[in-house]
N, C-alpha and C positions, 0 to 999 in steps of 0.2 A: 501432206496431202492425205485426206481421209480415204480409207479403202471402203468400197461399197460392199455390203453384205448381200449375197445372192440367195434369195429364198425361192425354192421351186415348189409351186403348188398349181392346182388346176383352177380355172375360173370358177367352176362350180363350188369348190372348197372355199374360195374367197367369198363368194356370194353368201354361202351358208354361215360363215364366220361373222361377216359384217351384219347379216340379218339377226343372228343370235345376240350380238352386242347391242343392236339398236332396238330390238323388240321391247325391252322394259320401258323405253321412253316414248314409244309410239302410242297415239291415242286410238288409232284405227288402222285397218289394213292399208288404206290409201296413204296415210302419212308414213307408215313403215316402208312401203314400196318407194315412195318419193325420196325419203332420207337415204335408203340403201342405194338407189340409183344415183343420187348426187354424190355420195361418198365414193362409189366405184368410178364414176365418171371423173371425179377430181383425181383419184389415184392414177387412173390410166392416162389422164391428160398430162400428168407430171412426169411420166416416164422419161421421155427424151424429146419433149416439145420445147421449142424456143420460148423464152420468157414472154415475148410479145403475145404469143397465142394463148399462153396460160392466163395472162391478165385479161384478155378478151373473154375467155371461158369463165373466169371468176366473176366478171362484171355481170354476165348473163345469169349466173347462179344467184348473185345478190338481188338482181331485179326480180327473180322468180319468187323470192320470199315475200 
């Protein structure tokens, strides 16, 4: 069994880090905001969500593109 690594950070730090990583690939502020929000939403949805709900979440993500 694989042991989970616990990383303690604030939501603000996470948002800043993801934004900094995505910024070079964004064409404009709207695409930057949208990409960061999708990434964070996906990360948070995978925390302890049943697989069935994650699949529903990802279908919505695919349809938005």
